[in-house]
Biotite code that builds the C-alpha atoms (Angstrom):
import biotite.structure as struc

atoms = struc.array([
    struc.Atom([64.034, 7.941, 56.240], chain_id="A", res_id=1, res_name="UNK", atom_name="CA", element="C"),
    struc.Atom([61.832, 7.126, 53.224], chain_id="A", res_id=2, res_name="UNK", atom_name="CA", element="C"),
    struc.Atom([62.068, 3.375, 53.868], chain_id="A", res_id=3, res_name="UNK", atom_name="CA", element="C"),
    struc.Atom([59.721, 1.346, 56.065], chain_id="A", res_id=4, res_name="UNK", atom_name="CA", element="C"),
    struc.Atom([60.265, 0.806, 59.786], chain_id="A", res_id=5, res_name="UNK", atom_name="CA", element="C"),
    struc.Atom([61.121, -2.858, 59.090], chain_id="A", res_id=6, res_name="UNK", atom_name="CA", element="C"),
    struc.Atom([63.643, -1.868, 56.413], chain_id="A", res_id=7, res_name="UNK", atom_name="CA", element="C"),
    struc.Atom([65.352, 0.579, 58.755], chain_id="A", res_id=8, res_name="UNK", atom_name="CA", element="C"),
    struc.Atom([65.398, -1.986, 61.584], chain_id="A", res_id=9, res_name="UNK", atom_name="CA", element="C"),
    struc.Atom([67.029, -4.559, 59.275], chain_id="A", res_id=10, res_name="UNK", atom_name="CA", element="C"),
    struc.Atom([69.689, -2.031, 58.264], chain_id="A", res_id=11, res_name="UNK", atom_name="CA", element="C"),
    struc.Atom([70.459, -1.150, 61.900], chain_id="A", res_id=12, res_name="UNK", atom_name="CA", element="C"),
    struc.Atom([70.499, -4.854, 62.804], chain_id="A", res_id=13, res_name="UNK", atom_name="CA", element="C"),
    struc.Atom([73.051, -5.552, 60.053], chain_id="A", res_id=14, res_name="UNK", atom_name="CA", element="C"),
    struc.Atom([75.201, -2.684, 61.351], chain_id="A", res_id=15, res_name="UNK", atom_name="CA", element="C"),
    struc.Atom([75.015, -4.052, 64.919], chain_id="A", res_id=16, res_name="UNK", atom_name="CA", element="C"),
    struc.Atom([75.947, -7.577, 63.778], chain_id="A", res_id=17, res_name="UNK", atom_name="CA", element="C"),
    struc.Atom([78.790, -6.233, 61.678], chain_id="A", res_id=18, res_name="UNK", atom_name="CA", element="C"),
    struc.Atom([80.181, -4.191, 64.584], chain_id="A", res_id=19, res_name="UNK", atom_name="CA", element="C"),
    struc.Atom([79.830, -7.168, 66.961], chain_id="A", res_id=20, res_name="UNK", atom_name="CA", element="C"),
    struc.Atom([81.906, -9.234, 64.505], chain_id="A", res_id=21, res_name="UNK", atom_name="CA", element="C"),
    struc.Atom([84.651, -6.605, 64.681], chain_id="A", res_id=22, res_name="UNK", atom_name="CA", element="C"),
    struc.Atom([83.950, -5.258, 61.203], chain_id="A", res_id=23, res_name="UNK", atom_name="CA", element="C"),
    struc.Atom([84.113, -1.734, 59.879], chain_id="A", res_id=24, res_name="UNK", atom_name="CA", element="C"),
    struc.Atom([83.258, -0.157, 56.528], chain_id="A", res_id=25, res_name="UNK", atom_name="CA", element="C"),
    struc.Atom([85.882, 1.850, 54.691], chain_id="A", res_id=26, res_name="UNK", atom_name="CA", element="C"),
    struc.Atom([86.416, 3.346, 51.296], chain_id="A", res_id=27, res_name="UNK", atom_name="CA", element="C"),
    struc.Atom([89.508, 1.861, 49.739], chain_id="A", res_id=28, res_name="UNK", atom_name="CA", element="C"),
    struc.Atom([91.679, 4.331, 47.871], chain_id="A", res_id=29, res_name="UNK", atom_name="CA", element="C"),
    struc.Atom([94.742, 3.869, 45.650], chain_id="A", res_id=30, res_name="UNK", atom_name="CA", element="C"),
    struc.Atom([96.783, 5.275, 48.539], chain_id="A", res_id=31, res_name="UNK", atom_name="CA", element="C"),
    struc.Atom([95.484, 2.660, 51.003], chain_id="A", res_id=32, res_name="UNK", atom_name="CA", element="C"),
    struc.Atom([94.940, -0.367, 48.761], chain_id="A", res_id=33, res_name="UNK", atom_name="CA", element="C"),
    struc.Atom([96.857, -1.614, 45.743], chain_id="A", res_id=34, res_name="UNK", atom_name="CA", element="C"),
    struc.Atom([94.912, -0.953, 42.519], chain_id="A", res_id=35, res_name="UNK", atom_name="CA", element="C"),
    struc.Atom([96.210, -4.237, 41.089], chain_id="A", res_id=36, res_name="UNK", atom_name="CA", element="C"),
    struc.Atom([95.151, -6.175, 44.202], chain_id="A", res_id=37, res_name="UNK", atom_name="CA", element="C"),
    struc.Atom([91.668, -4.626, 44.030], chain_id="A", res_id=38, res_name="UNK", atom_name="CA", element="C"),
    struc.Atom([90.561, -6.638, 41.009], chain_id="A", res_id=39, res_name="UNK", atom_name="CA", element="C"),
    struc.Atom([91.880, -9.919, 42.418], chain_id="A", res_id=40, res_name="UNK", atom_name="CA", element="C"),
    struc.Atom([90.145, -9.250, 45.724], chain_id="A", res_id=41, res_name="UNK", atom_name="CA", element="C"),
    struc.Atom([86.964, -8.490, 43.798], chain_id="A", res_id=42, res_name="UNK", atom_name="CA", element="C"),
    struc.Atom([87.202, -11.765, 41.849], chain_id="A", res_id=43, res_name="UNK", atom_name="CA", element="C"),
    struc.Atom([87.782, -13.792, 45.015], chain_id="A", res_id=44, res_name="UNK", atom_name="CA", element="C"),
    struc.Atom([84.735, -12.337, 46.776], chain_id="A", res_id=45, res_name="UNK", atom_name="CA", element="C"),
    struc.Atom([82.479, -12.043, 43.741], chain_id="A", res_id=46, res_name="UNK", atom_name="CA", element="C"),
    struc.Atom([82.976, -15.650, 42.622], chain_id="A", res_id=47, res_name="UNK", atom_name="CA", element="C"),
    struc.Atom([82.089, -16.883, 46.121], chain_id="A", res_id=48, res_name="UNK", atom_name="CA", element="C"),
    struc.Atom([78.722, -15.159, 45.795], chain_id="A", res_id=49, res_name="UNK", atom_name="CA", element="C"),
    struc.Atom([78.171, -15.823, 42.079], chain_id="A", res_id=50, res_name="UNK", atom_name="CA", element="C"),
    struc.Atom([80.030, -19.027, 41.139], chain_id="A", res_id=51, res_name="UNK", atom_name="CA", element="C"),
    struc.Atom([78.679, -19.027, 37.564], chain_id="A", res_id=52, res_name="UNK", atom_name="CA", element="C"),
    struc.Atom([79.304, -15.301, 36.999], chain_id="A", res_id=53, res_name="UNK", atom_name="CA", element="C"),
    struc.Atom([79.772, -14.171, 33.415], chain_id="A", res_id=54, res_name="UNK", atom_name="CA", element="C"),
    struc.Atom([82.891, -12.410, 34.697], chain_id="A", res_id=55, res_name="UNK", atom_name="CA", element="C"),
    struc.Atom([84.647, -15.810, 34.824], chain_id="A", res_id=56, res_name="UNK", atom_name="CA", element="C"),
    struc.Atom([85.003, -15.680, 31.049], chain_id="A", res_id=57, res_name="UNK", atom_name="CA", element="C"),
    struc.Atom([88.656, -15.069, 30.167], chain_id="A", res_id=58, res_name="UNK", atom_name="CA", element="C"),
    struc.Atom([87.891, -11.994, 28.056], chain_id="A", res_id=59, res_name="UNK", atom_name="CA", element="C"),
    struc.Atom([85.991, -10.307, 30.903], chain_id="A", res_id=60, res_name="UNK", atom_name="CA", element="C"),
    struc.Atom([88.696, -11.190, 33.404], chain_id="A", res_id=61, res_name="UNK", atom_name="CA", element="C"),
    struc.Atom([91.322, -9.688, 31.101], chain_id="A", res_id=62, res_name="UNK", atom_name="CA", element="C"),
    struc.Atom([89.324, -6.494, 30.606], chain_id="A", res_id=63, res_name="UNK", atom_name="CA", element="C"),
    struc.Atom([88.761, -6.208, 34.365], chain_id="A", res_id=64, res_name="UNK", atom_name="CA", element="C"),
    struc.Atom([92.451, -6.727, 35.112], chain_id="A", res_id=65, res_name="UNK", atom_name="CA", element="C"),
    struc.Atom([93.433, -4.090, 32.562], chain_id="A", res_id=66, res_name="UNK", atom_name="CA", element="C"),
    struc.Atom([90.742, -1.452, 33.213], chain_id="A", res_id=67, res_name="UNK", atom_name="CA", element="C"),
    struc.Atom([89.943, -1.622, 36.924], chain_id="A", res_id=68, res_name="UNK", atom_name="CA", element="C"),
    struc.Atom([93.283, -0.430, 38.352], chain_id="A", res_id=69, res_name="UNK", atom_name="CA", element="C"),
    struc.Atom([93.322, 2.690, 36.151], chain_id="A", res_id=70, res_name="UNK", atom_name="CA", element="C"),
    struc.Atom([89.644, 3.483, 36.772], chain_id="A", res_id=71, res_name="UNK", atom_name="CA", element="C"),
    struc.Atom([90.297, 3.108, 40.498], chain_id="A", res_id=72, res_name="UNK", atom_name="CA", element="C"),
    struc.Atom([93.379, 5.367, 40.368], chain_id="A", res_id=73, res_name="UNK", atom_name="CA", element="C"),
    struc.Atom([91.342, 8.028, 38.536], chain_id="A", res_id=74, res_name="UNK", atom_name="CA", element="C"),
    struc.Atom([88.413, 7.635, 40.991], chain_id="A", res_id=75, res_name="UNK", atom_name="CA", element="C"),
    struc.Atom([86.116, 6.755, 38.119], chain_id="A", res_id=76, res_name="UNK", atom_name="CA", element="C"),
    struc.Atom([85.572, 3.579, 40.100], chain_id="A", res_id=77, res_name="UNK", atom_name="CA", element="C"),
    struc.Atom([85.265, 3.718, 43.860], chain_id="A", res_id=78, res_name="UNK", atom_name="CA", element="C"),
    struc.Atom([85.639, 0.732, 46.163], chain_id="A", res_id=79, res_name="UNK", atom_name="CA", element="C"),
    struc.Atom([83.861, 0.263, 49.476], chain_id="A", res_id=80, res_name="UNK", atom_name="CA", element="C"),
    struc.Atom([84.812, -2.600, 51.746], chain_id="A", res_id=81, res_name="UNK", atom_name="CA", element="C"),
    struc.Atom([83.748, -4.296, 54.930], chain_id="A", res_id=82, res_name="UNK", atom_name="CA", element="C"),
    struc.Atom([86.955, -5.053, 56.782], chain_id="A", res_id=83, res_name="UNK", atom_name="CA", element="C"),
    struc.Atom([87.620, -7.398, 59.666], chain_id="A", res_id=84, res_name="UNK", atom_name="CA", element="C"),
    struc.Atom([90.958, -6.238, 60.993], chain_id="A", res_id=85, res_name="UNK", atom_name="CA", element="C"),
    struc.Atom([93.024, -5.958, 57.779], chain_id="A", res_id=86, res_name="UNK", atom_name="CA", element="C"),
    struc.Atom([91.011, -8.489, 55.781], chain_id="A", res_id=87, res_name="UNK", atom_name="CA", element="C"),
    struc.Atom([88.481, -7.440, 53.144], chain_id="A", res_id=88, res_name="UNK", atom_name="CA", element="C"),
    struc.Atom([85.400, -9.611, 53.708], chain_id="A", res_id=89, res_name="UNK", atom_name="CA", element="C"),
    struc.Atom([83.043, -7.713, 51.400], chain_id="A", res_id=90, res_name="UNK", atom_name="CA", element="C"),
    struc.Atom([83.560, -5.361, 48.497], chain_id="A", res_id=91, res_name="UNK", atom_name="CA", element="C"),
    struc.Atom([81.363, -3.173, 46.303], chain_id="A", res_id=92, res_name="UNK", atom_name="CA", element="C"),
    struc.Atom([82.775, -1.511, 43.193], chain_id="A", res_id=93, res_name="UNK", atom_name="CA", element="C"),
    struc.Atom([80.916, 1.647, 42.216], chain_id="A", res_id=94, res_name="UNK", atom_name="CA", element="C"),
    struc.Atom([81.101, 3.729, 39.087], chain_id="A", res_id=95, res_name="UNK", atom_name="CA", element="C"),
    struc.Atom([81.075, 7.500, 39.306], chain_id="A", res_id=96, res_name="UNK", atom_name="CA", element="C"),
    struc.Atom([79.045, 9.821, 37.138], chain_id="A", res_id=97, res_name="UNK", atom_name="CA", element="C"),
    struc.Atom([78.590, 13.572, 36.987], chain_id="A", res_id=98, res_name="UNK", atom_name="CA", element="C"),
    struc.Atom([76.209, 13.452, 39.945], chain_id="A", res_id=99, res_name="UNK", atom_name="CA", element="C"),
    struc.Atom([75.892, 9.770, 40.745], chain_id="A", res_id=100, res_name="UNK", atom_name="CA", element="C"),
    struc.Atom([77.447, 6.765, 42.386], chain_id="A", res_id=101, res_name="UNK", atom_name="CA", element="C"),
    struc.Atom([76.516, 3.563, 40.569], chain_id="A", res_id=102, res_name="UNK", atom_name="CA", element="C"),
    struc.Atom([76.579, 0.204, 42.328], chain_id="A", res_id=103, res_name="UNK", atom_name="CA", element="C"),
    struc.Atom([78.306, -1.837, 39.631], chain_id="A", res_id=104, res_name="UNK", atom_name="CA", element="C"),
    struc.Atom([79.178, -5.139, 41.273], chain_id="A", res_id=105, res_name="UNK", atom_name="CA", element="C"),
    struc.Atom([80.455, -6.765, 44.413], chain_id="A", res_id=106, res_name="UNK", atom_name="CA", element="C"),
    struc.Atom([80.805, -9.828, 46.516], chain_id="A", res_id=107, res_name="UNK", atom_name="CA", element="C"),
    struc.Atom([81.542, -11.079, 49.990], chain_id="A", res_id=108, res_name="UNK", atom_name="CA", element="C"),
    struc.Atom([83.036, -13.979, 51.861], chain_id="A", res_id=109, res_name="UNK", atom_name="CA", element="C"),
    struc.Atom([80.214, -16.497, 52.273], chain_id="A", res_id=110, res_name="UNK", atom_name="CA", element="C"),
    struc.Atom([81.346, -17.148, 55.837], chain_id="A", res_id=111, res_name="UNK", atom_name="CA", element="C"),
    struc.Atom([80.104, -13.672, 56.771], chain_id="A", res_id=112, res_name="UNK", atom_name="CA", element="C"),
    struc.Atom([76.610, -13.900, 55.277], chain_id="A", res_id=113, res_name="UNK", atom_name="CA", element="C"),
    struc.Atom([74.978, -13.703, 58.725], chain_id="A", res_id=114, res_name="UNK", atom_name="CA", element="C"),
    struc.Atom([76.089, -10.091, 59.170], chain_id="A", res_id=115, res_name="UNK", atom_name="CA", element="C"),
    struc.Atom([74.509, -9.026, 55.845], chain_id="A", res_id=116, res_name="UNK", atom_name="CA", element="C"),
    struc.Atom([77.615, -7.333, 54.436], chain_id="A", res_id=117, res_name="UNK", atom_name="CA", element="C"),
    struc.Atom([75.806, -6.286, 51.252], chain_id="A", res_id=118, res_name="UNK", atom_name="CA", element="C"),
    struc.Atom([73.216, -4.416, 53.296], chain_id="A", res_id=119, res_name="UNK", atom_name="CA", element="C"),
    struc.Atom([75.977, -2.835, 55.393], chain_id="A", res_id=120, res_name="UNK", atom_name="CA", element="C"),
    struc.Atom([77.768, -1.639, 52.243], chain_id="A", res_id=121, res_name="UNK", atom_name="CA", element="C"),
    struc.Atom([74.615, -0.228, 50.644], chain_id="A", res_id=122, res_name="UNK", atom_name="CA", element="C"),
    struc.Atom([73.766, 1.598, 53.871], chain_id="A", res_id=123, res_name="UNK", atom_name="CA", element="C"),
    struc.Atom([77.267, 3.060, 53.933], chain_id="A", res_id=124, res_name="UNK", atom_name="CA", element="C"),
    struc.Atom([77.075, 4.174, 50.287], chain_id="A", res_id=125, res_name="UNK", atom_name="CA", element="C"),
    struc.Atom([73.704, 5.834, 50.928], chain_id="A", res_id=126, res_name="UNK", atom_name="CA", element="C"),
    struc.Atom([75.449, 7.910, 53.600], chain_id="A", res_id=127, res_name="UNK", atom_name="CA", element="C"),
    struc.Atom([78.371, 8.667, 51.282], chain_id="A", res_id=128, res_name="UNK", atom_name="CA", element="C"),
    struc.Atom([76.075, 10.168, 48.660], chain_id="A", res_id=129, res_name="UNK", atom_name="CA", element="C"),
    struc.Atom([74.277, 12.212, 51.313], chain_id="A", res_id=130, res_name="UNK", atom_name="CA", element="C"),
    struc.Atom([77.521, 13.411, 52.928], chain_id="A", res_id=131, res_name="UNK", atom_name="CA", element="C"),
    struc.Atom([79.127, 14.285, 49.583], chain_id="A", res_id=132, res_name="UNK", atom_name="CA", element="C"),
    struc.Atom([75.998, 15.842, 48.086], chain_id="A", res_id=133, res_name="UNK", atom_name="CA", element="C"),
    struc.Atom([75.871, 13.304, 45.263], chain_id="A", res_id=134, res_name="UNK", atom_name="CA", element="C"),
    struc.Atom([72.462, 13.426, 43.593], chain_id="A", res_id=135, res_name="UNK", atom_name="CA", element="C"),
    struc.Atom([71.873, 9.744, 42.895], chain_id="A", res_id=136, res_name="UNK", atom_name="CA", element="C"),
    struc.Atom([72.772, 6.280, 44.142], chain_id="A", res_id=137, res_name="UNK", atom_name="CA", element="C"),
    struc.Atom([72.144, 4.319, 40.955], chain_id="A", res_id=138, res_name="UNK", atom_name="CA", element="C"),
    struc.Atom([71.555, 0.598, 41.419], chain_id="A", res_id=139, res_name="UNK", atom_name="CA", element="C"),
    struc.Atom([72.034, 0.215, 37.676], chain_id="A", res_id=140, res_name="UNK", atom_name="CA", element="C"),
    struc.Atom([70.177, -2.406, 35.678], chain_id="A", res_id=141, res_name="UNK", atom_name="CA", element="C"),
    struc.Atom([68.534, -5.507, 37.025], chain_id="A", res_id=142, res_name="UNK", atom_name="CA", element="C"),
    struc.Atom([65.472, -6.263, 39.077], chain_id="A", res_id=143, res_name="UNK", atom_name="CA", element="C"),
    struc.Atom([67.001, -8.197, 41.942], chain_id="A", res_id=144, res_name="UNK", atom_name="CA", element="C"),
    struc.Atom([65.054, -8.368, 45.209], chain_id="A", res_id=145, res_name="UNK", atom_name="CA", element="C"),
    struc.Atom([67.576, -6.254, 47.124], chain_id="A", res_id=146, res_name="UNK", atom_name="CA", element="C"),
    struc.Atom([67.299, -3.491, 44.513], chain_id="A", res_id=147, res_name="UNK", atom_name="CA", element="C"),
    struc.Atom([63.512, -3.453, 44.818], chain_id="A", res_id=148, res_name="UNK", atom_name="CA", element="C"),
    struc.Atom([63.887, -2.965, 48.577], chain_id="A", res_id=149, res_name="UNK", atom_name="CA", element="C"),
    struc.Atom([66.366, -0.086, 48.308], chain_id="A", res_id=150, res_name="UNK", atom_name="CA", element="C"),
    struc.Atom([65.104, 1.844, 45.312], chain_id="A", res_id=151, res_name="UNK", atom_name="CA", element="C"),
    struc.Atom([62.776, 4.824, 45.409], chain_id="A", res_id=152, res_name="UNK", atom_name="CA", element="C"),
    struc.Atom([62.053, 4.806, 41.685], chain_id="A", res_id=153, res_name="UNK", atom_name="CA", element="C"),
    struc.Atom([62.839, 3.273, 38.323], chain_id="A", res_id=154, res_name="UNK", atom_name="CA", element="C"),
    struc.Atom([63.655, 4.959, 35.041], chain_id="A", res_id=155, res_name="UNK", atom_name="CA", element="C"),
    struc.Atom([64.960, 3.862, 31.701], chain_id="A", res_id=156, res_name="UNK", atom_name="CA", element="C"),
    struc.Atom([68.158, 5.390, 30.424], chain_id="A", res_id=157, res_name="UNK", atom_name="CA", element="C"),
    struc.Atom([68.159, 4.161, 26.828], chain_id="A", res_id=158, res_name="UNK", atom_name="CA", element="C"),
    struc.Atom([66.366, 1.911, 24.446], chain_id="A", res_id=159, res_name="UNK", atom_name="CA", element="C"),
    struc.Atom([67.867, 0.021, 21.557], chain_id="A", res_id=160, res_name="UNK", atom_name="CA", element="C"),
    struc.Atom([65.858, -0.793, 18.471], chain_id="A", res_id=161, res_name="UNK", atom_name="CA", element="C"),
    struc.Atom([67.191, -2.578, 15.446], chain_id="A", res_id=162, res_name="UNK", atom_name="CA", element="C"),
    struc.Atom([65.573, -1.169, 12.297], chain_id="A", res_id=163, res_name="UNK", atom_name="CA", element="C"),
])
């Protein structure tokens, strides 16, 4: 409700396009989706969107493969997906805090760009935090255009100085 009329129209338009394509948004859970398959699905979709991602480095891939399944099982990482039938076409991985849901990273199948799956996922997560009474949807660091459109404020969380 705090966003512009144009912003809200774009969000509703993305939802309409997504529904017309037979897509739905779900939260994946360890009971409904293999924790080990989650990271591989993430890599597949993320690397389509960000071919030169730093996460392609072997060390980062190893850390992701080792940490993500356990974080997901413990619900310290939540996964939201746009599904077409049983296929994950978009995925956002979110961290959980004491009173926050943090949009850590994601990706989507480039063939579905026209339905704006990232916008659909962010809209869904905004409703999740409202429905669950979570205090903050943290877009984490970075000044990407989509974050500027969604955010209502900016604050620093820490500052490093080398003395």
